[in-house]
C-alpha positions in Angstrom: 115.4 223.1 25.8 113.5 219.5 24.7 111.6 219.0 21.9 108.9 216.6 21.0 110.7 214.2 19.4 113.4 214.2 22.1 110.7 213.6 24.8 109.5 210.6 23.1 112.7 209.3 22.9 113.2 209.6 26.3 110.0 208.1 27.5 110.3 205.4 24.8 113.8 204.8 26.9 112.4 204.9 30.0 109.9 202.3 29.3 112.4 200.3 27.8 114.3 200.2 30.9 111.2 199.8 33.2 110.2 196.4 30.7 113.5 195.3 31.7 113.4 195.8 35.0 110.0 194.3 35.1 111.5 191.3 33.2 114.3 190.4 35.6 111.9 190.5 38.8 109.9 187.9 37.0 112.6 185.8 36.4 114.0 186.0 39.4 111.2 184.9 41.1 110.7 182.1 38.5 113.8 180.8 39.6 112.6 181.2 43.3 109.4 179.2 42.1 111.6 176.4 40.3 113.7 175.8 43.3 111.0 175.6 45.7 109.6 173.1 43.4 112.7 171.0 43.3 113.1 170.9 47.0 109.4 169.8 47.3 109.6 167.5 44.9 113.2 165.8 46.5 111.5 166.1 50.0 108.0 164.0 48.7 109.9 161.3 46.8 112.3 160.8 49.6 109.6 160.8 52.0 107.3 158.4 50.0 110.3 156.0 49.7 110.8 156.2 53.2 107.0 155.7 54.2 106.7 152.5 52.0 109.7 150.5 53.5 108.9 151.7 57.6 105.2 151.2 56.9 105.3 147.5 55.3 106.4 145.3 58.0 107.3 142.4 55.3 109.1 145.1 52.9 111.4 146.3 55.9 112.5 143.3 57.1 113.1 142.1 53.1 115.1 145.2 53.2 116.7 144.7 56.3 117.9 141.2 55.5 119.2 142.5 51.9 121.3 145.4 53.4 122.2 144.6 56.6 122.3 140.8 56.5 123.7 141.2 53.0 121.1 138.5 51.7 122.0 138.4 48.0 118.6 139.0 46.2 118.5 135.1 44.6 117.9 133.8 48.3 114.4 135.8 47.9 111.2 134.5 46.1 110.4 136.2 42.7 108.0 138.8 44.4 110.5 139.7 46.6 113.2 140.3 44.4 110.7 142.8 42.1 110.3 144.6 45.2 114.0 145.0 46.3 114.8 145.9 43.0 111.9 148.6 42.9 112.8 150.0 46.1 116.7 150.3 44.6 115.0 151.9 41.6 113.1 154.7 43.3 116.1 155.3 45.6 118.5 155.6 42.5 116.4 157.6 40.8 115.5 160.2 43.9 119.2 160.7 44.0 119.7 161.0 40.4 117.4 163.8 40.5 119.1 165.5 43.7 122.3 165.2 41.7 121.1 166.8 38.4 119.1 169.6 40.4 122.4 170.8 41.9 124.0 170.5 38.6 121.4 172.4 37.2 121.7 174.7 40.1 117.9 174.3 41.1 119.1 172.9 44.3 120.9 175.0 46.7 124.0 174.2 47.9 123.0 174.6 51.2 120.5 171.5 50.8 122.6 169.5 48.4 124.7 167.9 51.2 120.9 166.4 52.3 121.1 164.5 49.1 124.5 163.7 48.7 125.3 160.1 48.3 128.5 159.8 50.0 128.9 157.2 52.5 125.9 155.7 51.9 125.6 152.2 53.6 123.2 151.0 50.4 125.7 152.1 47.5 128.7 150.8 49.0 126.5 147.4 50.0 127.4 144.2 47.6 124.1 143.8 47.0 124.0 147.2 45.4 126.8 146.1 43.1 125.2 143.6 41.6 121.8 145.1 41.2 123.9 148.5 39.6 125.5 146.3 37.0 122.4 145.3 35.5 120.7 148.7 35.8 123.9 151.6 35.8 122.6 152.1 31.4 119.0 153.6 32.5 120.6 156.6 34.7 122.1 160.1 33.1 125.8 159.6 32.4 127.3 162.0 34.5 125.7 160.9 37.2 126.6 157.4 36.7 130.3 158.6 36.4 129.8 160.5 40.0 128.3 157.7 41.6 131.1 155.4 40.3 133.4 157.6 41.1 132.5 157.8 44.5 132.3 154.1 44.7 134.9 152.6 42.6 133.5 149.2 43.3 130.7 149.6 41.0 132.4 150.4 37.8 132.0 147.3 35.6 
């Protein structure tokens, strides 16, 4: 027969066990929320970047000349050079964000390839290499190392 002391200890042990289960469930839910938030943020950032380019015909034309026709940045006026720099900075920030979230485990593996920079015509362009040589210090060292490993022409 169990005495009052043993009964209290058993109830206390059960309460601790149930509390641990509850904390585990809460942590799992918070992890799911963090992943969903990370995915949503990446999608929003990428969408905004693309909308900036495609809804502004002048900006779209400048970006096309710069990227696809390899017009050097110096061939544009100061205003357009600033716009091109801003576009590239936004693109790199989006990619860095996705890279770091993947490294932290927030971006699920099945989505990580959508935000991978391998094979990008932007990152392999001579114009981007010129941009990168001035901007690389702004970004996380592991992202810089990964990007430069994928595109050796970007290394200093």
